[in-house]
C-alpha positions, 0 to 999 in steps of 0.5 A: 157468516158475516157476509150472510148477515150483511146481505140479509140486512141489505135485502130486508132494507130493500124489501121495505123500501120497495114495498112501501109504495104498495097499499091495500091488497090486490085482487085475488084473481090468481089465488090458485096460481103458483110461482116457483122462484129459483135463485142464482149461483152462490146465492140463496132464496133470501135474495128473491124475497122482495120479489116473492113478497110482491108477487104474493101481494098480487095473489100468487102462491109462492114457492121460494126454493132454496138449494145448495148452488155451490155444491150440487150440479144443475142436474142435482138441483133440478131433480132433488129440489125442483121436481119434488115441488112441482110434483107436489103442486101438480098432485093438488090439481090446482091452477097454473104453475110458473117459473120465475128465475134469476141468473143460473136459476134460469138454466136450472129451469131449462134443464128441468124442462128438458128432462121432464117434458111432461111438466105442468109448467105453463110459463116462465120469466128469466131474469139476467140468465146466462142463456148462451153461457157465462163468459165470466164462468169460462174465465173463472173455471180455469182457477182451482180456487174458483172451482172450489168456491163456486162448485160444479155449476161453474163449469156447467155455466161456461161457454166452452167444454163442460157447459150444460147449455149444449144439451138443453132443448129449445123453449116450448112454453111462453118465456120472457127474458129480462136483461140488465145493462148497468154494470157495477163491476168495471173489471168484469165489464172489461172481459165481457163484450158489449153491454152487460150487468157486471156478470152476464153480457146482454148478448148472452141472455136471449134464448131461442123460442122466447116470446118477449125480451126487455133490457133495463139499466140494472146490475146483475143483483140490483135487478132483483130490487127494482119494482119495475122489474116486478111489474114486468114479471107480473105482466108477463105471467098474466098476459104473456108479454112485457 
C-alpha cells in the first residue's frame, strides 16, 4: 500500500510537469480513433496515465486498461481483459483502434493478435518490450520468491523453456518499437548484454515485422514520463513511422 501511494504521487507530479507545456486543445481530427494502453508486469494502468492524458489531448479516445499482471497468465489477460474492450469498440463501428504498450504489455498485445487474427487493431507502438525474451525473467524465475511475487507471467517472459514468445506470430500490422538505453539499475546491467534500460536489453526489443525502431537514452520506467516519447507515439499513430 505504501509503495502504491509513493508511486502514485510520483506519477501525479510527473504528469503535471510533462503536460505543463501543452497549451490549448489539439485539433480533434482523431476524435473517433481509439488507443488501448497496456501496462507492464507488476505495474498498473496508473503508470500509463501521463501518456493517456497526452494522447487524449490530441483527440484520441483512450482505454487505459488495468489488469492483475502478477496473478494472471498472459493468455488470461488477453482473453479476459483485452478482448472484451476491443470487441466493445468494434461493435460501435467507429474508427481505427491502436495498441500502445509498455514492457510486458507488448507481449500481451502480440498474444492477442496471434490468437485473434481477425482483430480490428490497425497499428501498434511497443515501448521497451522484451520481444526476444527477458534475460532478467530468465534469471529470476529460478527463485521461488520471485515466482511468487511476479506470478506466472515471469516464466512466460523468459528466454528459455516456458516462454510464450516461441508461440507468437510475426507482426501483421504496422508496428513501431521504442527502446530505452539508460539504465538506473547497475546490478541488472551487469547481467544484461550490451545497452539496456535497466530491465530489458536493447537487443531484445526489436520484433520481426516491425516498421520502425528508435532508441532513446531513457530507463525502463522513466521512458513513460518523457514528452519526446509521447510525440513519437503520436507520430507513428498518425503516419506509421517515427
